[in-house]
DRENVEXNU-547494 format. One record per atom (N, C-alpha, C): residue in three letters; x, y, z; atom name. Coordinates in nm, 3 decimals. Each point is the difference from the previous one (the first is absolute). Layout:
DRENVEXNU-547494
REC  rest     east    north       up  atom
REC   ALA        X        Y        Z    CA
...
END
This chain:
DRENVEXNU-547494
REC  rest     east    north       up  atom
REC   MET   -0.522    5.354    1.316     N
REC   MET   -0.108    0.008    0.097    CA
REC   MET   -0.107   -0.102   -0.039     C
REC   SER   -0.045   -0.077    0.097     N
REC   SER   -0.099   -0.104   -0.027    CA
REC   SER   -0.141    0.058   -0.011     C
REC   LEU   -0.090   -0.081   -0.048     N
REC   LEU   -0.140    0.041   -0.010    CA
REC   LEU   -0.056    0.029    0.139     C
REC   LEU    0.039   -0.079    0.099     N
REC   LEU   -0.044    0.024    0.137    CA
REC   LEU    0.052    0.134    0.052     C
REC   ASP    0.128    0.028   -0.021     N
REC   ASP    0.059    0.128    0.043    CA
REC   ASP   -0.072    0.117   -0.064     C
REC   THR   -0.025   -0.011   -0.129     N
REC   THR   -0.068    0.106   -0.072    CA
REC   THR   -0.142    0.020    0.052     C
REC   SER   -0.071   -0.109    0.024     N
REC   SER   -0.138    0.013    0.050    CA
REC   SER   -0.003    0.060    0.140     C
REC   LEU    0.099   -0.032    0.083     N
REC   LEU    0.007    0.059    0.134    CA
REC   LEU    0.028    0.150   -0.007     C
REC   LYS    0.083    0.041   -0.095     N
REC   LYS    0.025    0.143   -0.019    CA
REC   LYS   -0.128    0.072   -0.041     C
REC   PHE   -0.075   -0.061   -0.091     N
REC   PHE   -0.127    0.060   -0.043    CA
REC   PHE   -0.096    0.011    0.119     C
REC   LEU   -0.005   -0.103    0.085     N
REC   LEU   -0.087    0.004    0.117    CA
REC   LEU    0.041    0.113    0.094     C
REC   GLU    0.131    0.021    0.018     N
REC   GLU    0.050    0.110    0.083    CA
REC   GLU   -0.044    0.136   -0.054     C
REC   MET   -0.016    0.009   -0.133     N
REC   MET   -0.041    0.125   -0.063    CA
REC   MET   -0.152    0.019    0.001     C
REC   GLY   -0.072   -0.096    0.061     N
REC   GLY   -0.145    0.011    0.009    CA
REC   GLY   -0.074   -0.066   -0.115     C
REC   LEU    0.073   -0.068   -0.086     N
REC   LEU   -0.062   -0.072   -0.112    CA
REC   LEU   -0.026   -0.145    0.043     C
REC   HIS   -0.088   -0.066   -0.068     N
REC   HIS   -0.037   -0.137    0.037    CA
REC   HIS    0.023   -0.096   -0.116     C
REC   PRO    0.123   -0.054   -0.011     N
REC   PRO    0.029   -0.094   -0.108    CA
REC   PRO   -0.078   -0.129    0.019     C
REC   ILE   -0.046   -0.055   -0.111     N
REC   ILE   -0.076   -0.124    0.003    CA
REC   ILE    0.048   -0.092   -0.112     C
REC   PRO   -0.017   -0.130    0.016     N
REC   PRO    0.037   -0.091   -0.110    CA
REC   PRO   -0.103    0.011   -0.112     C
REC   CYS    0.051    0.002   -0.122     N
REC   CYS   -0.087    0.008   -0.117    CA
REC   CYS    0.021   -0.121   -0.089     C
REC   HIS   -0.098   -0.028   -0.083     N
REC   HIS    0.019   -0.103   -0.102    CA
REC   HIS    0.103    0.052   -0.098     C
REC   ARG    0.057   -0.090   -0.075     N
REC   ARG    0.106    0.039   -0.093    CA
REC   ARG   -0.025   -0.063   -0.137     C
REC   PRO    0.059    0.060   -0.101     N
REC   PRO   -0.012   -0.057   -0.134    CA
REC   PRO    0.062   -0.140   -0.005     C
REC   ASP   -0.057   -0.084   -0.081     N
REC   ASP    0.048   -0.137   -0.015    CA
REC   ASP    0.000   -0.035   -0.149     C
REC   VAL    0.108   -0.057   -0.047     N
REC   VAL    0.014   -0.031   -0.142    CA
REC   VAL   -0.105   -0.102   -0.044     C
REC   LYS   -0.025   -0.100    0.082     N
REC   LYS   -0.091   -0.108   -0.037    CA
REC   LYS   -0.147    0.039    0.009     C
REC   THR   -0.039    0.064    0.110     N
REC   THR   -0.142    0.027    0.024    CA
REC   THR   -0.037    0.147   -0.012     C
REC   LYS    0.094    0.086   -0.029     N
REC   LYS   -0.017    0.145   -0.012    CA
REC   LYS    0.005    0.069    0.136     C
REC   CYS   -0.077   -0.048    0.100     N
REC   CYS    0.001    0.057    0.135    CA
REC   CYS   -0.007   -0.114    0.101     C
REC   THR    0.054    0.021    0.120     N
REC   THR   -0.001   -0.105    0.102    CA
REC   THR   -0.133   -0.008    0.075     C
REC   CYS   -0.096    0.086   -0.032     N
REC   CYS   -0.130   -0.005    0.067    CA
REC   CYS   -0.087   -0.111   -0.062     C
REC   HIS   -0.116   -0.021    0.058     N
REC   HIS   -0.088   -0.107   -0.048    CA
REC   HIS   -0.066    0.031   -0.135     C
REC   TYR    0.009    0.123   -0.046     N
REC   TYR   -0.056    0.034   -0.131    CA
REC   TYR    0.095   -0.039   -0.114     C
REC   GLU    0.127   -0.018    0.032     N
REC   GLU    0.104   -0.040   -0.093    CA
REC   GLU   -0.007    0.076   -0.133     C
REC   GLN   -0.034   -0.066   -0.110     N
REC   GLN    0.000    0.061   -0.134    CA
REC   GLN   -0.101    0.114   -0.014     C
REC   GLN   -0.107   -0.002    0.079     N
REC   GLN   -0.104    0.102   -0.011    CA
REC   GLN    0.025    0.123    0.087     C
REC   CYS    0.108    0.001    0.075     N
REC   CYS    0.029    0.112    0.090    CA
REC   CYS    0.019    0.129   -0.081     C
REC   VAL   -0.067    0.105    0.042     N
REC   VAL    0.010    0.129   -0.069    CA
REC   VAL    0.096    0.096    0.071     C
REC   SER    0.056   -0.043    0.114     N
REC   SER    0.091    0.085    0.076    CA
REC   SER    0.123   -0.081    0.043     C
REC   VAL    0.069   -0.053   -0.096     N
REC   VAL    0.111   -0.093    0.024    CA
REC   VAL    0.106    0.061    0.092     C
REC   GLY    0.021   -0.067    0.114     N
REC   GLY    0.103    0.041    0.092    CA
REC   GLY   -0.024    0.131    0.071     C
REC   LYS   -0.121    0.050   -0.003     N
REC   LYS   -0.029    0.131    0.058    CA
REC   LYS   -0.112   -0.004    0.103     C
REC   HIS   -0.019   -0.114    0.065     N
REC   HIS   -0.105   -0.008    0.100    CA
REC   HIS    0.045   -0.087    0.117     C
REC   PRO   -0.057    0.024    0.119     N
REC   PRO    0.043   -0.071    0.121    CA
REC   PRO   -0.014   -0.151   -0.013     C
REC   ALA    0.091   -0.071    0.063     N
REC   ALA   -0.003   -0.146    0.000    CA
REC   ALA   -0.085   -0.055    0.115     C
REC   MET   -0.075    0.087    0.063     N
REC   MET   -0.091   -0.040    0.108    CA
REC   MET   -0.118    0.098    0.001     C
REC   PRO   -0.108   -0.034    0.069     N
REC   PRO   -0.116    0.089    0.000    CA
REC   PRO    0.034    0.140    0.053     C
REC   TRP   -0.027    0.100   -0.079     N
REC   TRP    0.031    0.138    0.034    CA
REC   TRP   -0.074    0.045    0.125     C
REC   HIS   -0.127   -0.039    0.015     N
REC   HIS   -0.078    0.044    0.116    CA
REC   HIS    0.061   -0.051    0.131     C
REC   THR    0.062   -0.115   -0.004     N
REC   THR    0.066   -0.054    0.120    CA
REC   THR    0.119    0.089    0.038     C
REC   LEU    0.078    0.039   -0.097     N
REC   LEU    0.115    0.087    0.028    CA
REC   LEU   -0.042    0.136    0.052     C
REC   GLN   -0.111    0.052   -0.050     N
REC   GLN   -0.048    0.130    0.046    CA
REC   GLN   -0.042   -0.007    0.146     C
REC   LYS   -0.054   -0.112    0.042     N
REC   LYS   -0.045   -0.014    0.139    CA
REC   LYS    0.115   -0.028    0.096     C
REC   THR    0.093   -0.085   -0.041     N
REC   THR    0.106   -0.043    0.092    CA
REC   THR    0.127    0.083   -0.010     C
REC   GLY    0.022    0.063   -0.114     N
REC   GLY    0.122    0.078   -0.017    CA
REC   GLY    0.121   -0.087   -0.026     C
REC   VAL    0.114    0.064   -0.016     N
REC   VAL    0.126   -0.070   -0.029    CA
REC   VAL    0.092    0.019    0.121     C
REC   THR    0.060   -0.109    0.044     N
REC   THR    0.093    0.003    0.113    CA
REC   THR    0.135   -0.055   -0.043     C
REC   THR    0.101    0.022    0.081     N
REC   THR    0.132   -0.055   -0.031    CA
REC   THR   -0.004   -0.153    0.000     C
REC   LYS   -0.083   -0.057    0.085     N
REC   LYS   -0.014   -0.147    0.005    CA
REC   LYS   -0.057   -0.052   -0.133     C
REC   LYS   -0.099    0.069   -0.053     N
REC   LYS   -0.059   -0.041   -0.128    CA
REC   LYS    0.102    0.016   -0.113     C
REC   LEU    0.074    0.110    0.003     N
REC   LEU    0.100    0.022   -0.104    CA
REC   LEU    0.105   -0.111    0.001     C
REC   ASP    0.040   -0.041    0.119     N
REC   ASP    0.098   -0.107    0.011    CA
REC   ASP   -0.057   -0.132   -0.057     C
REC   ALA   -0.128   -0.025    0.028     N
REC   ALA   -0.063   -0.123   -0.052    CA
REC   ALA   -0.012    0.006   -0.153     C
REC   TRP   -0.030    0.116   -0.054     N
REC   TRP   -0.020    0.014   -0.144    CA
REC   TRP    0.130    0.008   -0.078     C
REC   PHE    0.096    0.077    0.050     N
REC   PHE    0.119    0.032   -0.077    CA
REC   PHE    0.130   -0.053    0.058     C
REC   GLY   -0.007   -0.063    0.118     N
REC   GLY    0.121   -0.053    0.063    CA
REC   GLY    0.051   -0.123   -0.074     C
REC   GLU    0.120   -0.036    0.030     N
REC   GLU    0.064   -0.112   -0.069    CA
REC   GLU   -0.037   -0.131    0.063     C
END
């Protein structure tokens, strides 16, 4: 099952999957804090307040997680 398929299943269950930063060997985290990040791979890869206002749609999931 692909990441897109899994995220669509979560959306069907009423959950809102979002892209997150991930751990990186070179910089520690893929966010702009890099080595100083205190929440490596555990925070949204986009502004959280924007997602709260607009919500998550199948179109967004396809753009984020599609191939």
